[in-house]
C-alpha angles and dihedrals in degrees: 000000000000092000091053091049091052092046092048091049090052099048103033117085093224096037133220097278098056119110089235092056117114091224116105096223094173090053093048092050091046091054091049093050090053089064125082108287096231092057098048103034092097092047093052090047090053091053091047091051094049092045092050091045092053090053090056096049117085 
């Protein structure tokens, strides 16, 4: 799921983190946080990195 979000963010003109995106980011993060923390920590960090990186890009 995280890989698809990152790929979608990279190839879609609007991106995955835009409010107009069709991706339910809150729902995806909620599902990830319901999993054991040690198994999803890297996935959440990947989403944080991509989200912060998209804020920096014009």
